[in-house]
C-alpha positions in Angstrom: -35.5 6.5 24.8 -35.1 6.8 21.0 -31.8 7.2 19.2 -31.1 10.4 17.3 -30.6 9.4 13.6 -28.0 12.1 13.1 -26.1 11.1 16.2 -26.1 7.4 15.0 -24.9 8.4 11.5 -22.1 10.5 13.1 -21.1 7.6 15.3 -21.0 5.2 12.3 -18.9 7.7 10.4 -16.5 8.2 13.3 -16.3 4.4 13.9 -15.5 3.8 10.2 -12.8 6.5 10.1 -11.2 5.1 13.2 -10.6 1.8 11.5 -7.5 3.2 9.8 -8.6 2.9 6.2 -10.0 5.1 3.5 -11.1 4.6 -0.1 -8.9 7.0 -2.0 -9.9 8.4 -5.3 -7.1 9.7 -7.6 -6.6 11.1 -11.0 -3.8 10.6 -13.6 -2.3 13.7 -15.2 -1.1 13.1 -18.7 1.6 15.2 -20.3 -0.5 15.9 -23.4 -3.7 14.9 -25.1 -1.7 12.8 -27.5 -0.1 10.9 -24.7 -3.6 10.1 -23.3 -4.7 9.0 -26.8 -1.6 6.8 -27.3 -2.2 4.6 -24.2 -5.1 2.2 -23.7 -4.9 1.2 -20.1 -3.2 2.2 -16.9 -2.6 0.6 -13.5 -2.0 2.2 -10.2 -0.5 0.4 -7.3 -0.1 1.7 -3.7 2.5 0.6 -1.2 3.2 1.8 2.4 6.6 3.4 2.6 9.0 4.7 5.2 10.3 7.8 3.3 9.4 10.0 0.3 12.2 9.2 -2.1 11.2 5.7 -3.0 9.4 6.3 -6.3 12.3 5.6 -8.6 13.0 2.3 -6.9 9.3 1.3 -7.0 9.0 2.1 -10.7 12.2 0.2 -11.4 11.0 -2.8 -9.5 7.7 -2.7 -11.5 9.6 -2.4 -14.8 12.0 -5.2 -14.1 9.7 -7.7 -12.4 6.2 -6.7 -13.4 5.1 -6.7 -9.8 5.8 -4.7 -6.6 5.4 -7.1 -3.6 2.9 -6.0 -1.0 1.2 -3.4 -3.2 -2.5 -2.9 -3.7 -3.3 -2.8 -7.4 -6.1 -1.5 -9.5 -5.3 -3.9 -12.3 -5.2 -2.7 -15.9 -8.1 -0.3 -16.4 -9.1 1.7 -19.5 -7.6 5.2 -19.1 -11.0 6.7 -19.8 -12.1 5.3 -16.4 -9.3 7.2 -14.7 -10.3 10.4 -16.6 -13.8 10.1 -15.2 -12.5 9.5 -11.6 -14.1 6.0 -11.5 -11.0 4.1 -10.2 -10.2 3.8 -6.5 -8.0 1.8 -4.2 -10.0 0.4 -1.2 -8.7 0.3 2.3 -5.6 2.5 2.1 -3.9 2.4 5.5 -2.7 5.4 7.5 0.8 6.7 6.9 2.9 7.5 3.9 1.8 5.6 0.8 3.6 5.6 -2.6 1.0 5.7 -5.4 2.7 4.6 -8.6 1.2 4.4 -12.1 2.1 2.9 -15.4 0.1 3.6 -18.6 0.3 1.1 -21.4 -0.3 0.6 -25.1 -0.7 -3.1 -25.4 2.1 -4.5 -23.2 4.4 -1.5 -23.7 4.8 0.9 -20.8 4.7 4.4 -22.3 4.1 6.6 -19.2 5.0 6.3 -15.5 4.4 8.4 -12.5 4.6 8.3 -8.7 3.7 10.4 -5.7 4.0 9.8 -2.0 1.1 11.0 0.2 -0.5 10.5 3.5 -4.2 10.9 2.6 -5.2 11.2 6.2 -3.1 14.4 6.6 -3.3 15.9 3.1 -6.8 16.7 1.9 -5.8 17.9 -1.6 -6.8 15.7 -4.6 -4.4 12.9 -5.2 -3.0 13.5 -8.7 -0.3 11.2 -10.2 1.6 13.1 -12.9 2.7 10.9 -15.7 5.9 11.3 -17.7 7.0 9.6 -20.9 9.3 6.6 -20.7 12.4 6.4 -22.8 10.6 3.9 -25.0 7.8 6.4 -25.6 10.2 9.2 -26.5 12.0 6.9 -29.0 8.6 5.9 -30.5 7.6 9.6 -31.0 10.9 10.6 -32.5 10.7 7.7 -34.9 7.4 9.0 -36.2 8.9 12.4 -37.1 
């Protein structure tokens, strides 16, 4: 008896999806082209959460301590890699995940964003909308 290659491929796909992880692609949405041009790198981190209103706390923890404990991180990546969809987080577990992002110029955080999603239930693209920080707003106003 020979194995059907299609059936084997389907079994492997089902076995892989049953493991409870997925490599999740995502995009960053910048408020303007200028904001995109003003930053050099960005970092996304993902953290399993219990409820959907945790984004402000996660971003505050990142701002104050520079690290969110237990989060998967992309590391600082050129924003052009995000624009091309080349950045992913491997092995995202099932359940609600907070995806938070910081976009930087040097060491200054100029933009932040966060979204809570369960990628196993929601098949729409994962887009993190970034908004200017107070530091960035002050910087722009100072240039006027």
